ROFISE-713812 format. One record per residue (C-alpha): y, z, x. Coordinates in Angstrom, 1 decimal, padded with zeros to 4 digits. Example, Ala and Ser with C-alpha at 12.3 -4.5 7.8 and 13.67 -1.06 7.14 Angstrom:
2
{node {-004.5,007.8,012.3}},
{node {-001.1,007.1,013.7}},
% end
This chain:
567
{node {-067.7,028.7,-032.8}},
{node {-066.0,025.3,-032.8}},
{node {-064.6,024.1,-029.4}},
{node {-062.2,021.5,-028.2}},
{node {-060.2,021.7,-031.4}},
{node {-057.1,020.4,-029.8}},
{node {-059.1,017.4,-028.6}},
{node {-060.4,016.8,-032.0}},
{node {-056.9,016.8,-033.4}},
{node {-056.0,014.5,-030.5}},
{node {-058.6,011.9,-031.4}},
{node {-058.6,012.1,-035.2}},
{node {-054.8,012.2,-035.5}},
{node {-055.0,008.5,-034.5}},
{node {-057.9,007.4,-036.6}},
{node {-056.2,006.4,-039.8}},
{node {-053.5,004.7,-037.8}},
{node {-055.7,003.2,-035.1}},
{node {-059.0,002.2,-036.5}},
{node {-058.7,001.9,-040.3}},
{node {-058.2,-001.8,-040.0}},
{node {-060.0,-002.1,-036.7}},
{node {-063.2,-003.9,-037.6}},
{node {-063.2,-005.6,-034.3}},
{node {-064.7,-009.1,-034.0}},
{node {-067.7,-009.8,-031.9}},
{node {-067.8,-012.5,-029.3}},
{node {-068.8,-013.3,-025.7}},
{node {-068.9,-010.4,-023.3}},
{node {-066.9,-012.4,-020.8}},
{node {-063.2,-011.5,-020.4}},
{node {-061.1,-014.3,-021.6}},
{node {-058.4,-015.5,-019.3}},
{node {-054.9,-014.2,-020.2}},
{node {-051.4,-015.1,-019.2}},
{node {-051.7,-014.3,-015.5}},
{node {-048.6,-015.2,-013.6}},
{node {-049.4,-018.3,-011.5}},
{node {-052.5,-019.2,-013.4}},
{node {-053.0,-022.8,-014.6}},
{node {-052.4,-021.6,-018.1}},
{node {-048.9,-020.3,-017.4}},
{node {-048.0,-023.0,-014.9}},
{node {-048.6,-025.7,-017.5}},
{node {-047.0,-023.9,-020.5}},
{node {-043.5,-024.7,-021.8}},
{node {-041.0,-022.6,-019.9}},
{node {-038.1,-020.9,-021.6}},
{node {-035.4,-019.5,-019.3}},
{node {-033.7,-016.7,-021.3}},
{node {-030.2,-017.4,-020.2}},
{node {-030.5,-020.9,-021.4}},
{node {-031.4,-019.6,-024.8}},
{node {-028.6,-017.1,-025.5}},
{node {-030.2,-014.0,-023.9}},
{node {-027.6,-012.5,-021.5}},
{node {-029.7,-009.9,-019.5}},
{node {-026.4,-008.5,-018.1}},
{node {-027.5,-004.9,-018.2}},
{node {-025.2,-003.8,-021.1}},
{node {-025.4,-006.3,-024.0}},
{node {-028.0,-005.6,-026.6}},
{node {-030.1,-008.8,-026.4}},
{node {-032.5,-007.9,-029.2}},
{node {-031.4,-010.5,-031.7}},
{node {-031.3,-013.3,-029.1}},
{node {-034.6,-012.2,-027.6}},
{node {-036.3,-012.4,-031.1}},
{node {-034.7,-015.7,-031.8}},
{node {-036.1,-017.2,-028.5}},
{node {-039.6,-015.7,-029.2}},
{node {-039.6,-017.2,-032.7}},
{node {-038.6,-020.6,-031.2}},
{node {-041.3,-020.5,-028.7}},
{node {-043.9,-019.3,-031.2}},
{node {-043.0,-022.0,-033.7}},
{node {-043.5,-024.6,-031.0}},
{node {-047.0,-023.4,-030.2}},
{node {-046.1,-020.9,-027.5}},
{node {-044.9,-020.8,-023.9}},
{node {-043.6,-018.6,-021.2}},
{node {-040.4,-016.6,-021.6}},
{node {-039.0,-016.5,-018.0}},
{node {-036.7,-013.5,-017.3}},
{node {-034.3,-013.4,-014.3}},
{node {-034.0,-010.7,-011.7}},
{node {-031.8,-008.6,-013.9}},
{node {-031.8,-006.0,-016.6}},
{node {-032.2,-006.9,-020.3}},
{node {-031.3,-004.4,-023.0}},
{node {-033.3,-004.4,-026.3}},
{node {-034.5,-002.2,-029.1}},
{node {-037.4,-003.9,-031.0}},
{node {-038.8,-007.3,-030.0}},
{node {-041.4,-009.3,-032.0}},
{node {-044.4,-010.9,-030.5}},
{node {-045.6,-014.4,-031.2}},
{node {-048.9,-016.2,-030.6}},
{node {-049.3,-017.8,-027.2}},
{node {-046.0,-016.4,-025.9}},
{node {-046.0,-014.7,-022.5}},
{node {-043.1,-012.7,-021.1}},
{node {-042.8,-013.1,-017.3}},
{node {-040.4,-011.6,-014.8}},
{node {-039.6,-011.9,-011.2}},
{node {-041.4,-008.7,-010.1}},
{node {-041.6,-005.0,-010.9}},
{node {-038.2,-003.4,-010.1}},
{node {-036.5,-006.7,-010.0}},
{node {-036.8,-007.7,-013.7}},
{node {-036.3,-004.8,-016.1}},
{node {-036.4,-004.7,-019.9}},
{node {-034.8,-001.4,-021.0}},
{node {-034.4,000.2,-024.4}},
{node {-030.7,000.7,-025.1}},
{node {-029.2,004.2,-025.0}},
{node {-029.3,006.2,-028.2}},
{node {-031.6,003.6,-029.9}},
{node {-032.9,006.1,-032.4}},
{node {-036.3,005.9,-033.9}},
{node {-038.4,002.8,-033.6}},
{node {-042.0,001.8,-034.0}},
{node {-042.5,-000.2,-030.9}},
{node {-040.4,-002.0,-028.3}},
{node {-042.8,-005.0,-028.5}},
{node {-044.9,-005.8,-031.6}},
{node {-046.4,-003.6,-034.2}},
{node {-049.8,-001.9,-034.7}},
{node {-050.2,-003.7,-038.1}},
{node {-049.5,-007.2,-037.0}},
{node {-052.0,-009.8,-035.6}},
{node {-051.1,-011.3,-032.2}},
{node {-053.1,-013.9,-030.3}},
{node {-052.8,-014.5,-026.6}},
{node {-049.7,-012.6,-025.7}},
{node {-048.9,-011.2,-022.3}},
{node {-046.5,-009.5,-019.9}},
{node {-046.4,-009.9,-016.2}},
{node {-044.3,-009.0,-013.1}},
{node {-041.6,-006.9,-014.6}},
{node {-040.5,-003.3,-015.4}},
{node {-040.3,-001.9,-019.0}},
{node {-038.1,001.1,-019.1}},
{node {-038.5,003.1,-022.3}},
{node {-035.4,005.0,-021.3}},
{node {-036.5,008.3,-022.9}},
{node {-033.9,010.1,-020.8}},
{node {-031.1,008.4,-022.9}},
{node {-033.1,008.4,-026.1}},
{node {-035.1,011.7,-026.3}},
{node {-038.1,012.0,-028.5}},
{node {-037.4,014.2,-031.5}},
{node {-039.9,015.8,-034.0}},
{node {-038.4,013.8,-036.8}},
{node {-038.7,010.6,-034.9}},
{node {-042.2,011.3,-033.8}},
{node {-043.4,012.0,-037.3}},
{node {-041.6,008.9,-038.7}},
{node {-042.6,006.3,-036.1}},
{node {-045.3,006.1,-033.4}},
{node {-042.8,004.9,-030.8}},
{node {-045.2,002.6,-028.9}},
{node {-044.1,000.4,-026.0}},
{node {-046.5,-002.5,-026.7}},
{node {-048.5,-002.7,-029.9}},
{node {-051.0,-005.2,-031.3}},
{node {-052.9,-004.6,-034.5}},
{node {-056.5,-005.1,-035.6}},
{node {-057.8,-008.6,-035.4}},
{node {-055.6,-009.5,-032.5}},
{node {-056.9,-011.1,-029.3}},
{node {-056.1,-011.6,-025.7}},
{node {-053.4,-009.1,-024.8}},
{node {-052.7,-009.1,-021.1}},
{node {-050.5,-006.7,-019.2}},
{node {-050.5,-007.4,-015.5}},
{node {-048.4,-006.1,-012.7}},
{node {-046.0,-004.3,-015.1}},
{node {-044.3,-001.0,-014.4}},
{node {-043.8,001.1,-017.5}},
{node {-041.6,004.1,-017.0}},
{node {-039.6,007.0,-018.5}},
{node {-042.3,007.1,-021.3}},
{node {-042.6,009.4,-024.3}},
{node {-044.5,008.1,-027.3}},
{node {-047.8,008.4,-029.2}},
{node {-049.2,005.5,-027.2}},
{node {-047.5,003.4,-024.5}},
{node {-049.9,000.5,-025.1}},
{node {-051.7,000.5,-028.4}},
{node {-054.1,-002.5,-028.5}},
{node {-056.2,-003.7,-031.4}},
{node {-056.8,-006.9,-029.4}},
{node {-060.3,-007.9,-028.3}},
{node {-060.2,-009.2,-024.7}},
{node {-057.4,-006.8,-023.8}},
{node {-056.7,-006.9,-020.0}},
{node {-054.5,-004.2,-018.5}},
{node {-054.4,-004.6,-014.8}},
{node {-052.5,-003.6,-011.7}},
{node {-049.8,-001.8,-013.7}},
{node {-048.1,001.6,-013.3}},
{node {-047.3,004.1,-016.0}},
{node {-044.9,007.1,-015.5}},
{node {-044.3,009.7,-018.2}},
{node {-041.0,011.4,-018.9}},
{node {-041.9,015.0,-018.1}},
{node {-038.7,016.7,-019.2}},
{node {-039.2,016.8,-023.0}},
{node {-039.5,019.8,-025.2}},
{node {-041.4,018.4,-028.2}},
{node {-045.1,019.1,-027.9}},
{node {-047.1,016.1,-029.2}},
{node {-050.3,014.1,-028.8}},
{node {-050.4,011.1,-026.6}},
{node {-052.7,008.5,-025.0}},
{node {-050.9,006.2,-022.6}},
{node {-053.4,003.3,-022.9}},
{node {-055.2,003.2,-026.3}},
{node {-057.6,000.3,-026.6}},
{node {-059.4,000.0,-030.0}},
{node {-061.1,-003.3,-029.5}},
{node {-064.1,-004.9,-027.9}},
{node {-064.5,-006.8,-024.6}},
{node {-061.6,-005.2,-022.8}},
{node {-060.6,-004.1,-019.3}},
{node {-058.4,-001.4,-018.0}},
{node {-058.4,-001.6,-014.2}},
{node {-056.5,-000.9,-011.0}},
{node {-053.7,000.9,-012.8}},
{node {-051.7,004.0,-011.8}},
{node {-050.9,006.8,-014.4}},
{node {-048.4,009.6,-013.5}},
{node {-048.0,012.6,-015.7}},
{node {-047.0,016.2,-015.0}},
{node {-049.0,019.4,-015.1}},
{node {-047.9,021.5,-018.2}},
{node {-045.5,018.8,-019.4}},
{node {-045.3,018.3,-023.1}},
{node {-047.2,015.1,-024.2}},
{node {-048.9,014.7,-020.8}},
{node {-052.2,014.6,-022.7}},
{node {-054.5,011.6,-022.0}},
{node {-054.2,008.6,-019.8}},
{node {-056.9,006.2,-021.2}},
{node {-058.6,006.2,-024.5}},
{node {-061.2,003.6,-025.7}},
{node {-062.7,002.8,-029.1}},
{node {-065.3,000.1,-029.1}},
{node {-067.9,-001.5,-026.9}},
{node {-068.0,-003.9,-023.9}},
{node {-065.2,-002.1,-022.2}},
{node {-064.7,-001.5,-018.5}},
{node {-062.4,001.1,-017.0}},
{node {-062.3,000.6,-013.3}},
{node {-060.5,001.9,-010.3}},
{node {-057.6,003.5,-012.1}},
{node {-055.6,006.4,-010.5}},
{node {-054.6,009.2,-012.9}},
{node {-052.5,012.2,-011.8}},
{node {-051.1,015.1,-013.8}},
{node {-052.7,014.5,-017.2}},
{node {-054.5,017.2,-019.2}},
{node {-057.4,014.8,-020.0}},
{node {-058.1,011.9,-017.8}},
{node {-060.0,009.8,-020.4}},
{node {-061.4,009.8,-023.8}},
{node {-064.3,007.3,-024.0}},
{node {-065.3,007.1,-027.6}},
{node {-067.9,005.8,-030.0}},
{node {-065.6,006.3,-032.9}},
{node {-065.3,002.8,-034.4}},
{node {-066.5,000.6,-037.2}},
{node {-069.7,-000.3,-035.2}},
{node {-071.7,001.1,-032.4}},
{node {-069.9,001.2,-029.0}},
{node {-072.2,-000.1,-026.3}},
{node {-072.0,-001.5,-022.9}},
{node {-069.1,000.7,-021.7}},
{node {-068.6,001.2,-017.9}},
{node {-066.2,003.8,-016.3}},
{node {-066.4,003.4,-012.5}},
{node {-064.5,004.2,-009.3}},
{node {-061.6,006.0,-011.0}},
{node {-059.6,008.8,-009.5}},
{node {-058.5,011.7,-011.7}},
{node {-056.5,014.6,-010.1}},
{node {-054.2,017.4,-011.3}},
{node {-056.3,017.5,-014.6}},
{node {-057.7,020.2,-016.8}},
{node {-060.4,017.9,-018.2}},
{node {-061.9,014.8,-016.7}},
{node {-063.7,012.3,-018.9}},
{node {-064.6,013.2,-022.5}},
{node {-067.2,011.3,-024.5}},
{node {-066.9,011.2,-028.3}},
{node {-069.7,009.9,-030.6}},
{node {-068.6,010.4,-034.2}},
{node {-069.0,008.9,-037.6}},
{node {-066.2,006.7,-038.8}},
{node {-065.9,005.4,-042.4}},
{node {-069.1,003.4,-043.2}},
{node {-070.4,003.9,-039.6}},
{node {-072.4,007.0,-040.4}},
{node {-075.9,006.1,-039.0}},
{node {-077.3,004.7,-035.8}},
{node {-075.5,005.5,-032.5}},
{node {-071.9,006.1,-031.7}},
{node {-072.2,005.6,-028.0}},
{node {-075.2,003.5,-026.8}},
{node {-075.2,002.4,-023.2}},
{node {-072.4,004.1,-021.2}},
{node {-072.2,004.4,-017.5}},
{node {-069.9,006.9,-015.8}},
{node {-070.2,006.2,-012.1}},
{node {-068.5,006.9,-008.7}},
{node {-065.5,008.6,-010.2}},
{node {-063.6,011.4,-008.3}},
{node {-062.3,014.2,-010.6}},
{node {-060.2,017.0,-009.3}},
{node {-059.6,019.8,-011.9}},
{node {-056.6,022.1,-011.1}},
{node {-057.4,024.3,-014.1}},
{node {-055.5,027.3,-012.7}},
{node {-052.3,025.3,-012.7}},
{node {-052.6,024.4,-016.4}},
{node {-051.2,027.3,-018.4}},
{node {-050.2,025.3,-021.6}},
{node {-051.9,022.9,-024.0}},
{node {-049.5,019.9,-023.9}},
{node {-050.3,019.0,-027.6}},
{node {-049.6,022.4,-029.2}},
{node {-047.9,024.5,-026.6}},
{node {-050.6,027.1,-026.9}},
{node {-052.6,028.6,-024.1}},
{node {-055.6,026.7,-022.7}},
{node {-058.8,028.3,-023.8}},
{node {-060.6,028.4,-020.5}},
{node {-063.1,025.5,-020.8}},
{node {-062.1,023.1,-018.1}},
{node {-064.8,020.3,-017.9}},
{node {-065.6,017.3,-015.8}},
{node {-067.7,014.8,-017.7}},
{node {-068.9,015.9,-021.0}},
{node {-069.7,015.0,-024.6}},
{node {-067.4,016.5,-027.2}},
{node {-069.3,019.4,-028.9}},
{node {-068.5,018.2,-032.4}},
{node {-070.0,014.7,-032.0}},
{node {-072.1,013.8,-035.0}},
{node {-073.5,010.4,-034.2}},
{node {-076.5,010.3,-031.7}},
{node {-076.0,009.1,-028.1}},
{node {-078.4,007.1,-026.1}},
{node {-078.7,005.6,-022.6}},
{node {-075.9,007.7,-021.1}},
{node {-075.8,007.5,-017.3}},
{node {-073.5,009.9,-015.3}},
{node {-074.1,009.3,-011.6}},
{node {-072.6,009.6,-008.2}},
{node {-069.4,011.3,-009.4}},
{node {-067.6,014.0,-007.6}},
{node {-066.1,016.9,-009.6}},
{node {-064.2,019.7,-008.0}},
{node {-062.5,022.7,-009.6}},
{node {-060.0,025.1,-008.3}},
{node {-061.8,028.1,-007.0}},
{node {-060.5,030.9,-009.2}},
{node {-059.4,034.2,-007.7}},
{node {-057.5,036.0,-010.4}},
{node {-059.6,038.0,-012.9}},
{node {-057.3,037.2,-015.8}},
{node {-058.1,033.5,-015.8}},
{node {-059.2,032.6,-019.4}},
{node {-062.8,031.4,-020.0}},
{node {-064.8,029.8,-022.8}},
{node {-068.5,029.3,-022.5}},
{node {-068.2,025.7,-023.6}},
{node {-066.8,024.6,-020.2}},
{node {-069.1,022.5,-018.1}},
{node {-069.1,020.3,-015.0}},
{node {-071.3,017.7,-016.6}},
{node {-073.1,017.9,-019.9}},
{node {-073.3,018.3,-023.6}},
{node {-073.3,021.4,-025.9}},
{node {-074.0,020.2,-029.5}},
{node {-072.1,022.7,-031.6}},
{node {-073.3,021.0,-034.8}},
{node {-076.9,021.6,-033.9}},
{node {-077.7,018.4,-035.7}},
{node {-077.0,015.7,-033.2}},
{node {-079.2,014.3,-030.4}},
{node {-079.0,012.5,-027.1}},
{node {-081.7,010.3,-025.7}},
{node {-082.1,008.8,-022.2}},
{node {-079.5,010.9,-020.4}},
{node {-079.4,010.5,-016.7}},
{node {-077.3,012.9,-014.5}},
{node {-078.1,011.7,-011.0}},
{node {-076.6,012.1,-007.6}},
{node {-073.4,013.9,-008.6}},
{node {-071.5,016.6,-006.6}},
{node {-070.0,019.5,-008.6}},
{node {-068.1,022.2,-006.8}},
{node {-066.7,025.5,-008.1}},
{node {-067.6,024.9,-011.8}},
{node {-066.2,027.9,-013.6}},
{node {-069.4,028.2,-015.7}},
{node {-072.5,026.0,-015.8}},
{node {-072.3,023.1,-013.4}},
{node {-074.7,021.0,-015.5}},
{node {-075.5,022.0,-019.1}},
{node {-077.4,020.1,-021.7}},
{node {-077.7,022.2,-024.9}},
{node {-078.8,019.6,-027.3}},
{node {-081.9,018.1,-028.9}},
{node {-083.3,014.8,-027.5}},
{node {-085.6,013.3,-024.9}},
{node {-085.8,011.7,-021.5}},
{node {-083.4,013.8,-019.5}},
{node {-083.3,013.0,-015.8}},
{node {-081.1,015.5,-014.0}},
{node {-081.9,014.8,-010.4}},
{node {-080.4,014.6,-006.9}},
{node {-077.3,016.5,-007.7}},
{node {-075.4,018.8,-005.2}},
{node {-074.1,021.9,-006.9}},
{node {-071.9,024.3,-005.0}},
{node {-070.6,027.7,-006.3}},
{node {-071.6,027.3,-010.0}},
{node {-070.4,030.0,-012.4}},
{node {-067.4,030.7,-010.2}},
{node {-065.1,032.0,-012.9}},
{node {-063.2,035.0,-011.6}},
{node {-063.1,036.6,-015.1}},
{node {-065.8,039.3,-015.1}},
{node {-066.2,038.8,-018.9}},
{node {-067.8,035.4,-018.3}},
{node {-071.4,036.1,-019.3}},
{node {-074.4,035.9,-017.0}},
{node {-076.0,033.3,-019.3}},
{node {-073.3,030.8,-018.4}},
{node {-073.2,031.2,-014.6}},
{node {-076.0,028.7,-013.8}},
{node {-076.4,025.7,-011.6}},
{node {-078.2,023.9,-014.4}},
{node {-078.9,025.1,-018.0}},
{node {-081.2,023.2,-020.4}},
{node {-081.5,024.4,-024.0}},
{node {-082.6,023.1,-027.4}},
{node {-083.7,024.1,-030.8}},
{node {-086.4,021.4,-031.1}},
{node {-089.0,020.4,-028.4}},
{node {-087.6,018.3,-025.6}},
{node {-089.7,015.5,-024.2}},
{node {-089.5,014.2,-020.7}},
{node {-087.0,016.6,-019.1}},
{node {-086.9,016.2,-015.3}},
{node {-084.7,018.6,-013.3}},
{node {-085.8,017.5,-009.9}},
{node {-084.5,017.4,-006.3}},
{node {-081.2,019.1,-006.9}},
{node {-079.5,021.3,-004.3}},
{node {-077.8,024.4,-005.6}},
{node {-075.9,026.7,-003.3}},
{node {-073.4,029.6,-003.5}},
{node {-071.5,030.0,-000.2}},
{node {-068.9,032.6,-001.3}},
{node {-068.8,035.9,000.5}},
{node {-069.5,037.6,-002.8}},
{node {-071.7,035.4,-004.8}},
{node {-071.0,034.6,-008.5}},
{node {-074.1,032.5,-009.3}},
{node {-076.7,034.2,-011.6}},
{node {-079.4,031.5,-011.8}},
{node {-080.1,028.2,-010.1}},
{node {-081.9,026.6,-013.1}},
{node {-082.2,028.2,-016.5}},
{node {-084.4,026.9,-019.3}},
{node {-083.8,028.0,-022.9}},
{node {-085.7,025.2,-024.7}},
{node {-088.0,025.2,-027.8}},
{node {-091.8,025.7,-027.6}},
{node {-093.6,022.4,-026.9}},
{node {-090.9,021.1,-024.5}},
{node {-091.9,019.0,-021.5}},
{node {-090.0,020.6,-018.6}},
{node {-090.2,019.9,-014.8}},
{node {-088.1,021.5,-012.1}},
{node {-089.6,020.1,-008.9}},
{node {-088.2,019.6,-005.4}},
{node {-085.1,021.7,-005.9}},
{node {-083.4,023.5,-003.0}},
{node {-081.5,026.8,-003.3}},
{node {-079.3,028.8,-000.9}},
{node {-077.2,031.8,-001.6}},
{node {-075.6,032.9,001.7}},
{node {-072.8,035.5,001.0}},
{node {-072.7,039.0,002.4}},
{node {-073.1,040.3,-001.2}},
{node {-075.5,038.4,-003.5}},
{node {-075.9,041.0,-006.2}},
{node {-075.0,038.4,-008.9}},
{node {-078.2,036.4,-008.2}},
{node {-081.0,037.1,-010.6}},
{node {-083.4,034.2,-010.0}},
{node {-083.6,030.7,-008.7}},
{node {-085.4,029.4,-011.7}},
{node {-086.0,031.3,-015.0}},
{node {-086.5,031.0,-018.7}},
{node {-085.2,032.9,-021.7}},
{node {-088.8,033.1,-023.2}},
{node {-092.4,032.7,-022.3}},
{node {-093.3,029.6,-024.3}},
{node {-091.7,026.9,-022.3}},
{node {-094.0,026.7,-019.3}},
{node {-091.9,024.6,-017.0}},
{node {-093.5,023.1,-013.9}},
{node {-091.7,024.6,-010.9}},
{node {-091.6,023.6,-007.2}},
{node {-088.7,024.8,-005.2}},
{node {-087.6,025.5,-001.6}},
{node {-085.4,028.5,-000.9}},
{node {-083.2,028.3,002.2}},
{node {-081.7,031.8,001.7}},
{node {-081.9,034.7,001.0}},
{node {-085.3,035.9,001.8}},
{node {-087.4,035.8,-001.4}},
{node {-088.2,039.0,-003.1}},
{node {-090.4,039.0,-006.3}},
{node {-087.5,039.6,-008.8}},
{node {-085.9,036.3,-007.6}},
{node {-088.9,034.3,-008.7}},
{node {-089.4,033.2,-012.3}},
{node {-090.2,036.1,-014.6}},
{node {-091.4,033.9,-017.4}},
{node {-094.6,032.0,-017.7}},
{node {-094.7,028.7,-015.7}},
{node {-097.1,025.8,-015.5}},
{node {-100.2,026.1,-013.3}},
{node {-099.7,024.8,-009.8}},
{node {-096.1,026.0,-009.6}},
{node {-094.9,027.1,-006.1}},
{node {-091.9,028.3,-004.2}},
{node {-091.5,027.7,-000.5}},
{node {-089.5,029.4,002.2}},
{node {-089.4,029.0,005.9}},
{node {-092.2,031.5,006.3}},
{node {-094.2,031.7,003.0}},
{node {-095.4,029.6,000.1}},
{node {-095.5,031.5,-003.1}},
{node {-098.2,030.4,-005.5}},
{node {-098.2,031.3,-009.2}},
{node {-101.3,033.3,-010.2}},
{node {-103.7,032.4,-013.0}},
{node {-101.6,034.6,-015.3}},
{node {-098.8,032.0,-014.9}},
{node {-096.2,034.6,-014.2}},
{node {-097.0,036.6,-011.1}},
{node {-096.8,035.2,-007.6}},
{node {-098.8,035.5,-004.3}},
{node {-097.3,034.7,-000.9}},
{node {-099.2,032.7,001.7}},
{node {-098.0,032.3,005.2}},
{node {-096.3,029.0,005.7}},
{node {-097.7,027.3,008.9}},
{node {-096.0,024.0,008.4}},
% end
């Protein structure tokens, strides 16, 4: 069965528009300086006061023509700073010019607003097919004014309705300390500019529309870019409240953003003309979401070999999934399928991934109570289910994360590859879906599976607990890998503490007798009985320890003998 179909539509709906001409240029990994207000660059640029150049900014005159005339003037002179007063300027579509920066007197003080009943337009500033070099916005509010110019199906199909757009081959787009509000569009910022820098800005969606549509607020299809310290506000179940941040290309950092009320927090993709490497997503907060951070690694045009994503770090993010509150898919209007996920690789990825580090993140779900909650076995706290059965992932590290109330598997890697280090994670109440139809095979703390032998799989030093009064966990760790796999599950701790623990089948187990994992575990509770120990063959020397006994596997590799624990 194919999963995440709506996400697939979400990504690939943009590809022809977004990346067809996006063969991004290479260059230094350093972020180039942009038009920061107060920097030496802007202080020494030519200043153009708008009211001295025919732009009224009186709150009711359409200043579009005068604005474009001034920008053309500044551009033809080599660039400069367009200085806006503490006032409201009304526009429809404004062109961009190289080395021209638009600077205000502060968010909420200077406002650029789309005029009422403006109709359909491609973008307020720029176009996704033009090349712009060193353009920027700082210290102002941009009001898309969707309330007085609602999005329509016809308009959405005819024009993307961006707020700021730069095309492939552009460079140095900076948006700093800008408020963007009353938003409804395909992308608020569409950037084909290498060295994009979107910083300290705030984005607020218009949540009152009725036209279901795809959307990514910030869409950066370029190398060497930063999206940091921004605030994104959507609304649960609102049409178009789909994705806050989407990246295409390498050498990108996504740092310390706050995202609230979006269906998907981020799409971090390896869908580009070349391999996407050196991507870092750290210290972000995502709440009120159905999905957290999705990784894509897919072929695109001539990029059909090698890696899609190579060298990605997802670290120290806090993800709060309120899956029970999301009853509608904001792209289609259909029901959510029941696969809420924290950090995961899209199941239809078809380019290999390598050196993927997911560490020190916190992922918390709603604890479901109603038995009618939908479920789909593809949901996962952290992991990758390869539905193509033809892709691979190498050097995957899932280390030191906390995952609480995952509806199904807390960590699942069902893919071929090697060098999996899944260690030091704290897993609480895995498999907690309240739907009794959710199968036992998906209610695990950690599930490892493959169709080809896995090399170097280490599932060590994790803590897996179920503290519900009636437990829902079935297995702590479950192996379903191919013969010849190298599997270790050492130093893991288990505790199931409820008054009723009938759901629990085993602390560690396998789906066959050919895997022979090495197992060393400590069981805090309940008291061990033989059926809770692995019923499959394990490696010689495997043990389970409790407060009063150490259980040693016998020479037959599947039965166990207890010895009093005097430690």
